[in-house]
Each structure stands twice: as C-alpha cells, then as structure tokens.
matplotlib code that plots the C-alpha trace (Angstrom):
import matplotlib.pyplot as plt

x = [103.4, 104.9, 106.4, 103.7, 100.9, 102.4, 102.4, 98.6, 98.2, 100.2, 97.9, 94.8, 95.9, 96.9, 94.0, 91.6, 93.8, 95.0, 93.9, 90.8, 89.3, 87.5, 85.8, 87.1, 90.8, 92.9, 95.0, 98.3, 97.4, 98.5, 94.6, 96.3, 97.9, 95.6, 98.3, 99.2, 95.1, 95.2, 98.1, 96.7, 93.6, 95.0, 96.7, 93.8, 92.0, 94.8, 95.1, 91.2, 91.1, 88.2, 89.4, 88.9, 85.6, 87.7, 91.1, 93.4, 95.2, 98.2, 100.8, 98.6, 98.7, 102.5, 102.7, 100.5, 102.5, 105.3, 103.9, 102.2, 105.6, 107.7, 105.4, 105.3, 109.2, 109.7, 107.0, 108.9, 112.4, 111.2, 111.4, 114.9, 116.3, 118.0, 119.7, 120.2, 120.5, 120.7, 118.5, 116.9, 114.9, 112.5, 111.0, 109.5, 111.3, 113.9, 117.1, 120.3, 122.5, 121.2, 123.1, 126.6, 128.1, 126.2, 126.6, 129.2, 126.7, 124.7, 128.0, 128.4, 124.9, 125.6, 128.8, 126.9, 124.1, 126.3, 128.3, 126.0, 128.6, 130.0, 126.5, 126.0, 129.1, 128.1, 124.9, 122.9, 121.5, 123.7, 121.3, 119.1, 115.8, 114.6, 111.0, 111.9, 115.3, 116.3, 119.2, 120.9, 121.6, 125.2, 125.8, 126.7, 130.0, 128.0, 126.2, 129.4, 130.8, 127.8, 129.5, 133.1, 135.4, 135.7, 136.5, 138.2, 137.1, 140.9, 142.2, 143.1, 141.6, 138.2, 137.9, 136.5, 134.0, 130.4, 129.2, 130.3, 127.8, 131.1, 132.2, 129.2, 125.5, 125.1, 122.4, 123.8, 122.0, 121.2, 119.0, 117.7, 114.4, 112.6, 108.7, 106.8, 103.3, 104.1, 106.9, 107.8, 110.8, 111.4, 110.9, 113.3, 116.0, 115.6, 115.7, 119.3, 120.5, 119.9, 121.4, 124.5, 124.6, 124.5, 127.1, 129.2, 128.9, 129.1, 131.9, 131.6, 129.8, 127.4, 123.8, 121.4, 119.9, 116.6, 113.3, 109.6, 107.1, 103.5, 104.0, 102.5, 104.0, 107.5, 108.9, 108.3, 110.2, 112.7, 113.7, 114.8, 115.8, 118.2, 121.7, 124.2, 126.0, 123.3, 120.7, 121.1, 117.2, 114.1, 111.3, 107.6, 104.5, 102.9, 106.0, 103.9, 100.7, 102.2, 104.0, 100.8, 98.9, 101.5, 101.2, 97.5, 97.5, 99.5, 102.2, 105.2, 107.9, 106.5, 106.7, 110.3, 111.3, 109.5, 111.6, 114.9, 114.8, 113.5, 116.0, 118.4, 118.2, 117.1, 113.4, 112.1, 109.0, 108.4, 108.9, 112.6, 113.5, 113.2, 115.3, 118.1, 117.9, 119.7, 122.6]
y = [25.1, 27.2, 30.3, 30.7, 29.7, 31.7, 35.0, 34.5, 34.5, 37.3, 39.4, 38.2, 39.1, 42.5, 43.3, 42.1, 44.3, 47.2, 47.6, 49.9, 51.8, 54.7, 56.4, 53.9, 55.0, 52.5, 53.6, 53.0, 55.5, 59.2, 60.5, 63.8, 61.8, 60.0, 57.7, 56.6, 55.9, 54.1, 51.4, 50.9, 50.1, 47.6, 46.3, 45.4, 44.0, 41.3, 40.5, 39.7, 39.5, 41.3, 44.3, 45.6, 48.4, 51.3, 52.0, 52.0, 55.0, 55.6, 54.8, 51.6, 50.6, 51.1, 48.6, 46.1, 45.7, 45.1, 42.6, 40.7, 41.2, 39.8, 36.6, 36.0, 35.9, 34.2, 31.1, 31.5, 31.2, 28.2, 26.4, 27.3, 25.4, 23.1, 25.8, 28.4, 25.9, 27.9, 29.3, 32.1, 35.6, 37.7, 40.4, 43.9, 47.0, 45.9, 47.9, 47.1, 47.6, 44.1, 42.6, 41.5, 43.9, 46.8, 45.8, 49.0, 51.3, 50.7, 51.7, 54.6, 55.6, 55.3, 57.2, 60.2, 60.4, 61.3, 64.0, 66.7, 68.3, 65.0, 64.1, 67.5, 66.9, 63.1, 62.9, 59.7, 58.8, 55.9, 54.2, 52.5, 50.6, 48.7, 47.6, 44.3, 42.4, 39.1, 37.7, 34.5, 32.6, 32.1, 28.2, 26.0, 23.6, 20.4, 21.5, 22.9, 19.5, 17.5, 15.2, 15.6, 17.7, 20.9, 23.2, 21.9, 22.7, 23.7, 24.5, 28.6, 28.5, 29.9, 32.1, 35.1, 34.5, 35.9, 32.9, 30.2, 30.3, 30.2, 33.4, 35.6, 35.1, 38.2, 37.6, 38.3, 40.8, 39.1, 41.3, 44.9, 45.3, 48.9, 48.5, 51.4, 50.9, 54.0, 56.4, 59.8, 61.5, 61.8, 58.2, 57.5, 59.5, 58.0, 54.6, 55.2, 57.0, 54.0, 51.9, 53.9, 53.9, 50.2, 50.0, 52.6, 51.8, 47.7, 45.6, 42.4, 41.4, 44.0, 42.7, 42.3, 46.1, 46.1, 47.7, 46.2, 48.3, 48.7, 52.0, 51.9, 54.8, 53.6, 57.1, 57.3, 53.6, 55.2, 57.5, 54.2, 51.4, 53.4, 53.5, 51.2, 51.2, 51.7, 49.2, 45.5, 45.9, 47.1, 44.5, 45.2, 43.6, 42.7, 42.9, 40.9, 42.7, 46.0, 45.3, 44.2, 47.4, 49.4, 48.1, 48.6, 51.9, 52.9, 55.2, 55.0, 56.7, 54.5, 51.5, 52.4, 53.2, 49.8, 48.0, 49.7, 48.8, 45.1, 44.4, 46.6, 44.3, 47.1, 46.1, 42.3, 40.9, 40.1, 36.6, 36.5, 38.2, 34.8, 33.4, 36.0, 35.8, 32.5, 33.9]
z = [69.7, 67.0, 66.8, 64.6, 66.8, 69.8, 67.3, 66.4, 70.3, 71.1, 68.7, 69.7, 73.1, 72.0, 69.9, 73.3, 75.8, 73.7, 70.0, 69.5, 66.7, 68.4, 65.9, 62.9, 63.9, 65.1, 68.2, 66.8, 64.1, 64.3, 64.0, 62.2, 59.3, 56.4, 55.2, 59.0, 59.4, 56.2, 57.1, 60.6, 59.2, 57.0, 59.8, 61.8, 59.4, 58.4, 62.3, 61.9, 65.7, 67.9, 69.3, 72.8, 72.9, 74.8, 74.2, 77.3, 78.3, 76.2, 79.3, 80.1, 76.6, 76.7, 79.9, 78.4, 75.3, 77.4, 79.1, 76.3, 74.6, 77.3, 77.9, 73.8, 74.1, 76.8, 75.6, 72.2, 73.4, 75.5, 71.8, 71.2, 74.7, 72.2, 70.7, 73.5, 76.7, 80.2, 83.0, 81.6, 83.2, 81.2, 83.0, 82.4, 84.0, 86.0, 86.8, 85.0, 88.4, 89.5, 86.1, 86.7, 83.4, 85.5, 89.2, 89.5, 88.7, 92.0, 94.1, 91.8, 92.5, 96.2, 95.9, 94.2, 96.6, 99.3, 97.3, 95.2, 93.6, 91.9, 90.9, 89.2, 87.2, 86.1, 86.2, 86.5, 82.7, 82.6, 84.9, 82.4, 83.2, 80.3, 79.4, 79.1, 80.4, 79.4, 81.7, 82.0, 85.5, 86.0, 86.0, 88.7, 88.4, 88.5, 85.3, 83.7, 84.5, 83.3, 80.8, 81.6, 84.1, 82.6, 85.9, 88.7, 92.5, 93.4, 90.3, 89.8, 86.6, 85.5, 88.6, 86.7, 84.6, 85.7, 84.0, 86.7, 89.9, 92.2, 90.9, 91.1, 91.7, 89.5, 86.5, 83.3, 81.3, 77.6, 75.7, 76.6, 74.6, 74.2, 73.4, 71.9, 71.1, 68.8, 67.6, 68.1, 67.6, 70.8, 71.9, 69.1, 70.8, 74.3, 73.0, 71.3, 74.3, 76.3, 73.7, 74.0, 77.4, 77.9, 75.8, 77.5, 81.0, 80.7, 82.1, 80.0, 76.9, 75.4, 75.8, 72.8, 72.3, 70.3, 69.9, 69.3, 68.1, 66.6, 65.1, 61.4, 59.5, 57.9, 57.8, 61.6, 62.1, 59.9, 62.5, 64.8, 62.3, 60.2, 61.2, 63.0, 65.8, 68.5, 68.2, 66.8, 65.2, 65.3, 65.3, 64.2, 65.9, 62.8, 60.1, 57.4, 57.6, 57.7, 54.4, 53.2, 54.2, 53.1, 49.5, 49.3, 50.8, 47.7, 48.8, 47.0, 49.4, 52.4, 50.4, 49.5, 52.9, 54.3, 51.8, 52.7, 55.9, 55.5, 52.9, 55.0, 57.9, 60.3, 60.6, 61.3, 62.6, 66.2, 65.5, 64.3, 67.2, 69.7, 67.2, 67.1, 70.8, 70.2, 68.6]

ax = plt.figure().add_subplot(projection="3d")
ax.plot(x, y, z, "-o")
ax.set_aspect("equal")
plt.show()
C-alpha cells in the first residue's frame, strides 16, 4: 500500500468518525467566520468521503484525531523501513519522562513532590505529555554486530550511548507530535511552549517537534507555522485540498498567507510527515 492510499484511508476514517457538518457548517470551521466556513466546505467537498451524522464533542474529536493520525503515521513509516531501520514505538499521550532524554525529569518530580517550597519556585511545566510520540527502542549488540563486529562485549568503548541496549533500556524519543483539530491563539502558544520545553530539558539529541492540524483558515495556521526555532514544521491533514479550497474562496490575503507558509517551508501535507520523520 502506498502513502497516497494510506492518506485516502486516513481521510475516510476522519470523515466517518469526526468530520460532520451540522446545519451545513463543517466542524473544522469557525461558525462565526464566513471565510473559514467557505474554505472548510471546499475541503470537505474535495475529500469526497461520507461524513459522520453527528459531530463528536470537541474533546472526543481531538482524541480521535490523535488516534487516527498516529495510526496513519505508523502505517506509513513502516513503508520506509529500508530508509529508517529499527524497532519503533508510536503511542498517544505518553509521558516524556519514560524516554531516555527525559528520564531525569522523573527523578526531579520525585524531589519536588517532597519539597513544596522548591516546587513553587521551579514549577512543573517542563514535564510534557505529547499528543503523539514516536520512539526508537535501543538496539541489542547482536543487531549492531549483524554484518561485522562493531562493538566488543569486553571493550571499554561505546559504553555510554543510549542507542546500545546494553547501556540503556529506555526508549529514545524520536518525535513529539501535537495534534490540534482546529487552532485558536491559546492552543498555538501551548504547542510552542511544549516544543521549547523539549529542547531545553533534554539530555541527548533533540526530538522532532511538529504539529498536525485540520484548521482551514490560513491566517490561523500562520499563528503556529510562522517563525522558526521551536517547531520543525506544521502539517495539514489535507493541504492539497486546502490549497484548492482557498483559491476557490477567492480571499487574496488568505491565499497569500498560505502560499508564504508553503513556499517558506513552514507548512506541509500530512503525507510529507512520514518521510520527514525518516530524516
């Protein structure tokens, strides 16, 4: 199965389980914004899949979006095993303290739990629970030495790298993915804060930090996509359909913003994400 086929199945499931249009307004649109409604309708029309009859509550919609996106990414990433070999973990809402780069935060939490004054001074915002995590399991020596002897059992070398299972049993955090069904200003700021915390509190390499959304309005996408340094990139669940819908809607400012984000390499389609995770 190709990524294109997986993308089509992903959209069919989103439409079947999450996407609805009560009173003719898709539930990715801002009901008070005519442009948002028009673009959202254009996306739905281009997806061409039957919608669910009743929109799930907002919190449930978000949870379903995380689950379906995680499943799509795991299935698509398997197609790239020849490019990015290894044993991989895809999971929803897993605490980062279980990963090698952030295991020290669990010990810090224990210390703060017994010291209210220190806890008040340091806070606990450094502990992040991403919507989706991608992790790589450490590799046993037998796999490392599969083709030739790379590491010796008695050698004093290669004793600290967490990629070697002998050194660490903790999974390595490869990517942190924030999933937002739609975007509001507070959500955009929360995503940026989480990404910055991943950068600042790590011990080891920086995991990919990305966001996935179904938000139809380019100016709201810009609140998350524009700028550099915190997120790798923002991915839209249906960028091709969004581009066509924005062109049809005729809003020049929205089209300019969308073009700037795509040409500026700050916004990509969900189909690009599995490949980017293989980097």
